[in-house]
C-alpha positions in Angstrom: 121.2 157.3 123.6 119.4 159.9 121.2 115.4 160.7 121.0 115.4 158.7 117.4 116.4 155.7 118.3 114.5 156.1 122.1 111.1 156.9 119.8 111.4 153.8 118.0 111.9 151.4 121.9 109.1 153.8 123.8 107.2 152.9 120.0 107.7 148.7 120.2 107.2 149.1 123.5 104.1 151.0 123.2 102.3 148.7 121.3 102.9 145.9 123.6 101.3 147.3 126.3 98.7 148.2 123.9 98.3 144.7 123.3 98.1 143.4 126.6 94.5 143.7 127.3 94.2 140.4 124.7 94.4 138.0 126.9 91.9 139.8 128.7 89.4 139.6 125.7 90.2 136.7 124.4 88.8 135.0 127.6 85.6 137.4 127.2 85.2 136.1 123.9 85.8 132.6 124.5 83.5 132.6 127.6 81.2 135.1 126.3 81.1 136.9 129.6 83.2 140.0 130.8 83.7 138.5 134.1 85.8 140.8 136.3 87.2 143.3 133.7 85.8 146.9 133.2 85.3 148.8 130.0 86.4 152.1 131.3 90.0 151.3 130.4 89.2 150.3 126.7 87.3 153.9 126.4 90.0 155.6 128.4 92.4 154.3 125.8 90.2 154.9 122.6 89.8 158.7 124.0 93.5 159.2 124.4 94.7 157.6 121.4 92.5 159.0 119.2 94.1 162.8 120.9 97.6 162.0 120.7 97.3 160.3 117.5 95.6 163.8 116.3 98.8 165.4 118.4 100.6 163.3 116.8 100.0 164.5 113.6 99.6 168.2 114.3 103.1 168.8 115.9 104.0 166.6 113.6 106.0 163.6 115.3 105.8 160.6 113.2 106.4 158.2 117.0 103.7 159.2 118.7 100.8 159.3 115.5 101.9 155.7 114.5 102.2 154.3 117.8 98.5 155.9 119.0 97.2 154.9 115.3 97.7 151.6 115.7 96.6 152.0 119.9 93.2 153.4 118.5 92.9 150.6 116.3 92.9 148.0 118.7 90.4 149.7 121.6 87.9 149.6 119.0 88.3 145.9 118.7 88.8 145.8 121.9 85.1 147.7 123.2 83.8 145.6 119.7 84.4 141.7 121.4 83.4 143.6 125.0 80.1 144.9 124.0 78.8 142.5 122.1 79.7 139.9 124.9 78.5 142.5 128.2 74.7 141.9 128.5 74.0 145.8 130.2 74.7 147.7 127.3 73.3 150.8 128.1 75.9 151.4 130.7 78.5 151.1 128.1 76.2 153.2 125.8 76.8 155.8 128.6 80.7 155.5 128.4 80.6 155.5 124.6 78.2 159.2 124.7 81.2 160.5 127.0 84.1 159.0 125.1 82.2 160.6 122.3 81.7 164.0 123.4 85.7 164.3 124.3 86.7 163.4 121.0 84.8 164.5 118.3 84.3 168.1 119.4 87.8 168.2 120.4 88.8 166.7 117.1 86.5 169.3 115.1 87.8 172.3 117.1 90.6 171.8 115.8 90.1 172.0 112.3 89.3 175.6 112.8 91.9 176.9 114.5 95.5 178.1 113.8 98.3 175.0 114.5 99.6 176.6 117.0 96.0 176.6 119.3 95.0 173.3 117.7 98.5 171.9 119.2 98.3 173.7 122.7 95.0 172.7 123.2 94.7 169.2 121.9 97.8 168.6 124.1 96.8 169.4 127.2 93.3 167.6 126.5 95.4 164.4 125.1 97.5 165.4 128.6 94.4 164.7 131.4 92.9 161.7 129.1 96.5 160.1 129.4 96.2 160.7 133.4 92.8 158.9 133.4 94.2 156.4 131.2 97.0 155.2 133.0 95.1 155.4 136.1 92.5 153.3 135.2 93.2 150.2 136.5 92.3 152.5 139.9 89.1 151.9 139.2 88.6 148.8 140.8 90.2 149.9 143.5 86.8 149.5 145.2 86.0 145.7 144.9 89.7 145.0 145.1 89.1 146.4 148.9 85.9 144.6 149.0 87.7 140.9 147.8 91.1 142.0 149.4 92.4 140.5 145.7 93.3 142.1 143.1 92.0 139.9 140.5 89.8 142.8 138.9 93.5 144.7 138.0 95.1 143.2 135.4 99.0 143.0 136.1 100.1 142.8 132.1 98.5 146.5 131.9 99.6 147.4 134.8 103.4 146.4 133.9 103.5 147.6 130.8 102.3 150.7 131.7 104.9 151.2 133.6 107.3 150.6 131.4 105.9 152.8 128.3 105.2 156.1 130.7 109.1 155.8 131.8 110.2 155.8 128.0 108.3 158.6 127.1 108.6 160.3 130.0 112.8 160.3 129.0 111.9 160.9 125.3 109.4 163.8 126.1 112.6 165.1 128.5 114.7 164.6 125.0 112.3 166.4 123.0 112.2 168.7 125.4 107.9 169.0 124.9 106.4 169.2 128.2 103.0 167.6 126.9 104.7 164.0 126.4 107.0 164.2 130.2 103.6 165.8 132.2 100.9 162.8 131.4 103.5 159.9 131.5 105.4 161.4 134.5 102.0 161.1 136.5 101.4 157.8 134.4 104.7 156.6 135.9 103.6 157.3 139.6 100.0 156.1 138.9 101.6 152.7 137.2 103.5 152.7 140.5 100.4 152.7 142.6 98.6 150.1 140.8 101.5 147.9 141.4 101.8 147.8 144.8 97.8 147.3 145.2 98.7 144.2 143.3 101.1 142.9 145.2 99.5 144.2 148.6 96.5 142.1 147.7 97.0 140.0 145.2 97.7 137.3 147.2 95.6 134.3 148.0 95.3 132.2 151.3 98.4 130.5 152.8 100.9 133.2 150.5 100.3 132.2 147.8 100.1 134.8 144.5 96.9 134.6 142.8 97.2 135.0 138.9 95.2 138.5 138.1 94.1 138.8 134.5 
């Protein structure tokens, strides 16, 4: 398979991955409460997509820019719904401040350096943020271990993360871009870990599988 065909497949699958939280967000909107759903995965998605969208414009790579631009818009919607329905907004403000301190200085910095330098540095920061995003479901690990069930982790999100990182790792290998290979390769490993955690703790009493969302 050539890089162009694979990039379109990866783009479609990644958009589906970015849409996976819709089920949780719809539940939050209908019930007016966030339940066990954490805010951090949405914030990390925002930071990750903002930086990769910029990287895609710098390279330039239309597939990378397009898919992350879509994810950026969706992450803003997710954060908005979550924020409106959360009681302790001061805690959320801290997450948003941290995200702003990562995204905006990076975007501003990229305007004042050479294209090569901007591409290299934005790519490096985006790599780190990708690893954080793909590992974000593990932020609920303490609750999972305490409750001995994985209801705080989203199976659709983790499953899509596995497929997405596998495809982008393959695409990165085809275009020989380590900035794409490294974070997605690590993300693939983290996705496997997340799936193992869900498989291990996602069963209720009597061996009945407990739906995670």
